[in-house]
PDB file of N, H, CA, C and O in Angstrom:
ATOM      1  N   UNK A   1      83.940 110.305 101.780  1.00  0.00           N
ATOM      2  CA  UNK A   1      83.029 111.494 101.530  1.00  0.00           C
ATOM      3  C   UNK A   1      84.388 112.673 102.134  1.00  0.00           C
ATOM      4  O   UNK A   1      85.494 112.413 102.607  1.00  0.00           O
ATOM      5  N   UNK A   2      83.886 113.651 101.933  1.00  0.00           N
ATOM      6  H   UNK A   2      82.987 113.862 101.548  1.00  0.00           H
ATOM      7  CA  UNK A   2      84.562 114.772 102.608  1.00  0.00           C
ATOM      8  C   UNK A   2      85.147 115.173 103.860  1.00  0.00           C
ATOM      9  O   UNK A   2      85.879 116.118 104.154  1.00  0.00           O
ATOM     10  N   UNK A   3      84.818 114.549 104.302  1.00  0.00           N
ATOM     11  H   UNK A   3      84.223 113.781 104.063  1.00  0.00           H
ATOM     12  CA  UNK A   3      84.697 114.791 105.984  1.00  0.00           C
ATOM     13  C   UNK A   3      85.618 113.603 106.842  1.00  0.00           C
ATOM     14  O   UNK A   3      86.372 113.746 107.805  1.00  0.00           O
ATOM     15  N   UNK A   4      85.219 112.358 106.061  1.00  0.00           N
ATOM     16  H   UNK A   4      84.607 112.242 105.279  1.00  0.00           H
ATOM     17  CA  UNK A   4      85.725 111.018 106.594  1.00  0.00           C
ATOM     18  C   UNK A   4      86.610 110.164 104.989  1.00  0.00           C
ATOM     19  O   UNK A   4      86.108 110.162 103.865  1.00  0.00           O
ATOM     20  N   UNK A   5      87.658 109.676 105.274  1.00  0.00           N
ATOM     21  H   UNK A   5      88.066 109.677 106.187  1.00  0.00           H
ATOM     22  CA  UNK A   5      88.395 108.623 104.392  1.00  0.00           C
ATOM     23  C   UNK A   5      89.134 107.531 105.438  1.00  0.00           C
ATOM     24  O   UNK A   5      90.061 107.651 106.239  1.00  0.00           O
ATOM     25  N   UNK A   6      88.390 106.562 105.096  1.00  0.00           N
ATOM     26  H   UNK A   6      87.637 106.464 104.446  1.00  0.00           H
ATOM     27  CA  UNK A   6      88.462 104.907 105.454  1.00  0.00           C
ATOM     28  C   UNK A   6      89.002 104.490 104.535  1.00  0.00           C
ATOM     29  O   UNK A   6      88.450 104.582 103.439  1.00  0.00           O
ATOM     30  N   UNK A   7      90.393 103.827 104.673  1.00  0.00           N
ATOM     31  H   UNK A   7      90.842 103.752 105.563  1.00  0.00           H
ATOM     32  CA  UNK A   7      91.311 102.830 103.827  1.00  0.00           C
ATOM     33  C   UNK A   7      90.991 101.290 104.629  1.00  0.00           C
ATOM     34  O   UNK A   7      91.036 101.277 105.859  1.00  0.00           O
ATOM     35  N   UNK A   8      90.783 100.460 104.135  1.00  0.00           N
ATOM     36  H   UNK A   8      90.748 100.471 103.136  1.00  0.00           H
ATOM     37  CA  UNK A   8      90.897  99.098 104.346  1.00  0.00           C
ATOM     38  C   UNK A   8      92.277  99.007 104.506  1.00  0.00           C
ATOM     39  O   UNK A   8      93.024  99.673 103.790  1.00  0.00           O
ATOM     40  N   UNK A   9      92.871  97.947 105.723  1.00  0.00           N
ATOM     41  H   UNK A   9      92.264  97.406 106.305  1.00  0.00           H
ATOM     42  CA  UNK A   9      94.627  97.782 105.705  1.00  0.00           C
ATOM     43  C   UNK A   9      94.202  96.227 105.869  1.00  0.00           C
ATOM     44  O   UNK A   9      93.020  95.901 105.981  1.00  0.00           O
ATOM     45  N   UNK A  10      95.305  95.264 105.873  1.00  0.00           N
ATOM     46  H   UNK A  10      96.265  95.529 105.782  1.00  0.00           H
ATOM     47  CA  UNK A  10      95.330  93.624 106.551  1.00  0.00           C
ATOM     48  C   UNK A  10      94.525  93.485 107.729  1.00  0.00           C
ATOM     49  O   UNK A  10      93.566  92.714 107.714  1.00  0.00           O
ATOM     50  N   UNK A  11      94.809  94.138 108.724  1.00  0.00           N
ATOM     51  H   UNK A  11      95.589  94.764 108.736  1.00  0.00           H
ATOM     52  CA  UNK A  11      94.222  94.001 110.234  1.00  0.00           C
ATOM     53  C   UNK A  11      92.943  95.163 110.674  1.00  0.00           C
ATOM     54  O   UNK A  11      92.809  95.337 111.885  1.00  0.00           O
ATOM     55  N   UNK A  12      91.927  96.026 109.653  1.00  0.00           N
ATOM     56  H   UNK A  12      92.037  95.885 108.669  1.00  0.00           H
ATOM     57  CA  UNK A  12      91.378  96.443 110.499  1.00  0.00           C
ATOM     58  C   UNK A  12      91.508  97.494 109.300  1.00  0.00           C
ATOM     59  O   UNK A  12      91.952  97.302 108.167  1.00  0.00           O
ATOM     60  N   UNK A  13      90.831  99.029 110.055  1.00  0.00           N
ATOM     61  H   UNK A  13      90.471  99.185 110.975  1.00  0.00           H
ATOM     62  CA  UNK A  13      90.842  99.855 109.106  1.00  0.00           C
ATOM     63  C   UNK A  13      91.616 101.138 109.236  1.00  0.00           C
ATOM     64  O   UNK A  13      92.025 101.004 110.389  1.00  0.00           O
ATOM     65  N   UNK A  14      92.215 102.601 108.711  1.00  0.00           N
ATOM     66  H   UNK A  14      91.883 102.709 107.774  1.00  0.00           H
ATOM     67  CA  UNK A  14      92.328 103.550 109.098  1.00  0.00           C
ATOM     68  C   UNK A  14      91.624 104.325 108.595  1.00  0.00           C
ATOM     69  O   UNK A  14      91.619 104.433 107.369  1.00  0.00           O
ATOM     70  N   UNK A  15      90.667 105.240 109.545  1.00  0.00           N
ATOM     71  H   UNK A  15      90.671 105.152 110.541  1.00  0.00           H
ATOM     72  CA  UNK A  15      89.372 106.480 109.553  1.00  0.00           C
ATOM     73  C   UNK A  15      90.521 107.623 109.709  1.00  0.00           C
ATOM     74  O   UNK A  15      91.407 107.579 110.563  1.00  0.00           O
ATOM     75  N   UNK A  16      90.371 108.576 108.813  1.00  0.00           N
ATOM     76  H   UNK A  16      89.651 108.611 108.120  1.00  0.00           H
ATOM     77  CA  UNK A  16      91.249 109.861 108.665  1.00  0.00           C
ATOM     78  C   UNK A  16      89.994 110.715 108.620  1.00  0.00           C
ATOM     79  O   UNK A  16      89.318 110.447 107.627  1.00  0.00           O
ATOM     80  N   UNK A  17      89.284 112.019 109.684  1.00  0.00           N
ATOM     81  H   UNK A  17      89.833 112.236 110.491  1.00  0.00           H
ATOM     82  CA  UNK A  17      88.322 112.621 110.126  1.00  0.00           C
ATOM     83  C   UNK A  17      88.964 114.302 109.033  1.00  0.00           C
ATOM     84  O   UNK A  17      90.083 114.693 108.700  1.00  0.00           O
ATOM     85  N   UNK A  18      87.744 114.768 108.846  1.00  0.00           N
ATOM     86  H   UNK A  18      86.835 114.451 109.116  1.00  0.00           H
ATOM     87  CA  UNK A  18      88.635 116.119 108.940  1.00  0.00           C
ATOM     88  C   UNK A  18      87.707 117.018 107.772  1.00  0.00           C
ATOM     89  O   UNK A  18      86.538 116.735 107.511  1.00  0.00           O
ATOM     90  N   UNK A  19      88.344 117.966 107.235  1.00  0.00           N
ATOM     91  H   UNK A  19      89.294 118.195 107.447  1.00  0.00           H
ATOM     92  CA  UNK A  19      87.411 118.911 106.384  1.00  0.00           C
ATOM     93  C   UNK A  19      87.886 118.590 104.971  1.00  0.00           C
ATOM     94  O   UNK A  19      88.729 117.740 104.682  1.00  0.00           O
ATOM     95  N   UNK A  20      87.303 119.298 104.227  1.00  0.00           N
ATOM     96  H   UNK A  20      86.619 119.988 104.462  1.00  0.00           H
ATOM     97  CA  UNK A  20      87.581 119.072 102.432  1.00  0.00           C
ATOM     98  C   UNK A  20      88.440 118.040 101.990  1.00  0.00           C
ATOM     99  O   UNK A  20      89.136 118.292 101.007  1.00  0.00           O
ATOM    100  N   UNK A  21      88.534 116.864 102.552  1.00  0.00           N
ATOM    101  H   UNK A  21      87.968 116.660 103.351  1.00  0.00           H
ATOM    102  CA  UNK A  21      89.268 115.517 102.278  1.00  0.00           C
ATOM    103  C   UNK A  21      89.171 115.155 101.189  1.00  0.00           C
ATOM    104  O   UNK A  21      88.054 114.874 100.755  1.00  0.00           O
ATOM    105  N   UNK A  22      90.678 115.008 100.127  1.00  0.00           N
ATOM    106  H   UNK A  22      91.585 115.236 100.480  1.00  0.00           H
ATOM    107  CA  UNK A  22      90.721 114.335  98.936  1.00  0.00           C
ATOM    108  C   UNK A  22      91.633 113.650  99.387  1.00  0.00           C
ATOM    109  O   UNK A  22      92.389 114.187 100.197  1.00  0.00           O
ATOM    110  N   UNK A  23      91.912 111.846  98.897  1.00  0.00           N
ATOM    111  H   UNK A  23      91.298 111.410  98.239  1.00  0.00           H
ATOM    112  CA  UNK A  23      92.480 110.773  98.753  1.00  0.00           C
ATOM    113  C   UNK A  23      93.274 111.383  97.474  1.00  0.00           C
ATOM    114  O   UNK A  23      92.761 111.725  96.408  1.00  0.00           O
ATOM    115  N   UNK A  24      94.382 111.428  97.762  1.00  0.00           N
ATOM    116  H   UNK A  24      94.799 111.150  98.628  1.00  0.00           H
ATOM    117  CA  UNK A  24      95.235 111.801  96.491  1.00  0.00           C
ATOM    118  C   UNK A  24      96.071 110.644  95.915  1.00  0.00           C
ATOM    119  O   UNK A  24      96.436 110.612  94.740  1.00  0.00           O
ATOM    120  N   UNK A  25      96.389 109.550  96.968  1.00  0.00           N
ATOM    121  H   UNK A  25      96.092 109.575  97.923  1.00  0.00           H
ATOM    122  CA  UNK A  25      97.150 108.248  96.468  1.00  0.00           C
ATOM    123  C   UNK A  25      97.241 107.496  97.744  1.00  0.00           C
ATOM    124  O   UNK A  25      97.172 107.949  98.887  1.00  0.00           O
ATOM    125  N   UNK A  26      97.447 105.981  97.262  1.00  0.00           N
ATOM    126  H   UNK A  26      97.503 105.613  96.334  1.00  0.00           H
ATOM    127  CA  UNK A  26      97.281 105.067  98.524  1.00  0.00           C
ATOM    128  C   UNK A  26      98.991 104.597  97.630  1.00  0.00           C
ATOM    129  O   UNK A  26      99.169 104.768  96.424  1.00  0.00           O
ATOM    130  N   UNK A  27     100.216 103.915  98.748  1.00  0.00           N
ATOM    131  H   UNK A  27     100.072 103.777  99.728  1.00  0.00           H
ATOM    132  CA  UNK A  27     100.890 103.414  98.136  1.00  0.00           C
ATOM    133  C   UNK A  27     101.200 102.343  99.546  1.00  0.00           C
ATOM    134  O   UNK A  27     100.402 102.289 100.483  1.00  0.00           O
ATOM    135  N   UNK A  28     102.528 101.502  99.499  1.00  0.00           N
ATOM    136  H   UNK A  28     103.176 101.546  98.739  1.00  0.00           H
ATOM    137  CA  UNK A  28     102.318 100.645 100.414  1.00  0.00           C
ATOM    138  C   UNK A  28     102.482 100.799 101.495  1.00  0.00           C
ATOM    139  O   UNK A  28     102.084  99.970 102.313  1.00  0.00           O
ATOM    140  N   UNK A  29     103.246 102.124 101.913  1.00  0.00           N
ATOM    141  H   UNK A  29     103.570 102.798 101.249  1.00  0.00           H
ATOM    142  CA  UNK A  29     103.633 102.834 103.233  1.00  0.00           C
ATOM    143  C   UNK A  29     103.055 103.761 103.206  1.00  0.00           C
ATOM    144  O   UNK A  29     103.153 104.257 104.328  1.00  0.00           O
ATOM    145  N   UNK A  30     102.200 104.633 102.315  1.00  0.00           N
ATOM    146  H   UNK A  30     102.120 104.230 101.403  1.00  0.00           H
ATOM    147  CA  UNK A  30     101.512 106.021 102.361  1.00  0.00           C
ATOM    148  C   UNK A  30     100.721 106.014 102.046  1.00  0.00           C
ATOM    149  O   UNK A  30     100.302 105.375 101.081  1.00  0.00           O
ATOM    150  N   UNK A  31      99.952 107.010 103.003  1.00  0.00           N
ATOM    151  H   UNK A  31     100.293 107.528 103.788  1.00  0.00           H
ATOM    152  CA  UNK A  31      98.505 107.325 102.088  1.00  0.00           C
ATOM    153  C   UNK A  31      98.377 108.745 101.935  1.00  0.00           C
ATOM    154  O   UNK A  31      97.721 108.978 102.950  1.00  0.00           O
ATOM    155  N   UNK A  32      98.514 109.668 101.477  1.00  0.00           N
ATOM    156  H   UNK A  32      99.047 109.479 100.652  1.00  0.00           H
ATOM    157  CA  UNK A  32      98.511 111.016 100.619  1.00  0.00           C
ATOM    158  C   UNK A  32      96.880 111.582 100.334  1.00  0.00           C
ATOM    159  O   UNK A  32      96.161 111.437  99.345  1.00  0.00           O
ATOM    160  N   UNK A  33      96.607 112.380 101.823  1.00  0.00           N
ATOM    161  H   UNK A  33      97.191 112.498 102.626  1.00  0.00           H
ATOM    162  CA  UNK A  33      95.211 113.281 101.550  1.00  0.00           C
ATOM    163  C   UNK A  33      95.560 114.496 102.000  1.00  0.00           C
ATOM    164  O   UNK A  33      96.411 114.779 102.843  1.00  0.00           O
ATOM    165  N   UNK A  34      94.550 115.491 101.126  1.00  0.00           N
ATOM    166  H   UNK A  34      93.858 115.261 100.441  1.00  0.00           H
ATOM    167  CA  UNK A  34      94.737 116.767 101.160  1.00  0.00           C
ATOM    168  C   UNK A  34      93.777 117.399 102.119  1.00  0.00           C
ATOM    169  O   UNK A  34      92.655 117.254 101.633  1.00  0.00           O
ATOM    170  N   UNK A  35      93.727 117.858 102.943  1.00  0.00           N
ATOM    171  H   UNK A  35      94.639 117.976 103.337  1.00  0.00           H
ATOM    172  CA  UNK A  35      92.553 118.629 103.362  1.00  0.00           C
ATOM    173  C   UNK A  35      92.951 119.322 104.796  1.00  0.00           C
ATOM    174  O   UNK A  35      94.011 119.931 104.938  1.00  0.00           O
ATOM    175  N   UNK A  36      91.864 119.143 105.970  1.00  0.00           N
ATOM    176  H   UNK A  36      91.003 118.649 105.854  1.00  0.00           H
ATOM    177  CA  UNK A  36      92.188 119.635 107.168  1.00  0.00           C
ATOM    178  C   UNK A  36      91.735 118.157 107.501  1.00  0.00           C
ATOM    179  O   UNK A  36      90.694 117.554 107.239  1.00  0.00           O
ATOM    180  N   UNK A  37      92.945 117.766 108.206  1.00  0.00           N
ATOM    181  H   UNK A  37      93.791 118.256 108.419  1.00  0.00           H
ATOM    182  CA  UNK A  37      92.820 116.443 108.801  1.00  0.00           C
ATOM    183  C   UNK A  37      92.440 116.898 110.460  1.00  0.00           C
ATOM    184  O   UNK A  37      93.251 117.496 111.168  1.00  0.00           O
ATOM    185  N   UNK A  38      91.582 116.647 110.745  1.00  0.00           N
ATOM    186  H   UNK A  38      90.923 116.161 110.170  1.00  0.00           H
ATOM    187  CA  UNK A  38      91.571 116.740 112.493  1.00  0.00           C
ATOM    188  C   UNK A  38      92.081 115.431 113.105  1.00  0.00           C
ATOM    189  O   UNK A  38      93.203 115.451 113.611  1.00  0.00           O
ATOM    190  N   UNK A  39      91.288 114.162 113.111  1.00  0.00           N
ATOM    191  H   UNK A  39      90.377 114.146 112.701  1.00  0.00           H
ATOM    192  CA  UNK A  39      92.073 113.473 113.711  1.00  0.00           C
ATOM    193  C   UNK A  39      92.333 112.035 112.819  1.00  0.00           C
ATOM    194  O   UNK A  39      91.624 111.857 111.829  1.00  0.00           O
ATOM    195  N   UNK A  40      93.513 110.861 113.241  1.00  0.00           N
ATOM    196  H   UNK A  40      94.089 111.006 114.046  1.00  0.00           H
ATOM    197  CA  UNK A  40      93.645 109.671 112.397  1.00  0.00           C
ATOM    198  C   UNK A  40      92.885 108.825 113.595  1.00  0.00           C
ATOM    199  O   UNK A  40      92.761 109.109 114.787  1.00  0.00           O
ATOM    200  N   UNK A  41      92.385 107.590 112.787  1.00  0.00           N
ATOM    201  H   UNK A  41      92.486 107.358 111.819  1.00  0.00           H
ATOM    202  CA  UNK A  41      92.557 106.226 113.875  1.00  0.00           C
ATOM    203  C   UNK A  41      92.365 105.335 113.361  1.00  0.00           C
ATOM    204  O   UNK A  41      91.681 105.301 112.338  1.00  0.00           O
ATOM    205  N   UNK A  42      92.863 104.399 113.858  1.00  0.00           N
ATOM    206  H   UNK A  42      93.419 104.427 114.689  1.00  0.00           H
ATOM    207  CA  UNK A  42      92.768 102.793 113.592  1.00  0.00           C
ATOM    208  C   UNK A  42      91.993 102.035 114.143  1.00  0.00           C
ATOM    209  O   UNK A  42      92.188 101.564 115.263  1.00  0.00           O
ATOM    210  N   UNK A  43      91.033 101.819 113.453  1.00  0.00           N
ATOM    211  H   UNK A  43      90.874 102.202 112.543  1.00  0.00           H
ATOM    212  CA  UNK A  43      90.346 100.117 114.002  1.00  0.00           C
ATOM    213  C   UNK A  43      90.282  99.184 113.310  1.00  0.00           C
ATOM    214  O   UNK A  43      89.833  99.017 112.176  1.00  0.00           O
ATOM    215  N   UNK A  44      91.143  98.018 114.616  1.00  0.00           N
ATOM    216  H   UNK A  44      91.508  98.154 115.537  1.00  0.00           H
ATOM    217  CA  UNK A  44      90.808  96.567 114.381  1.00  0.00           C
ATOM    218  C   UNK A  44      90.726  95.250 114.676  1.00  0.00           C
ATOM    219  O   UNK A  44      90.244  94.463 113.861  1.00  0.00           O
TER     220      UNK A  44
END
């Protein structure tokens, strides 16, 4: 959604919370997200 971006990774999930989020790119070692990021968390 525009308030959360969830990305599955090898051992869990990265959750980016914020406002007007747009996932632009996922590379091997980089995630590009536009918008206002309030928090980034890892769920393992």
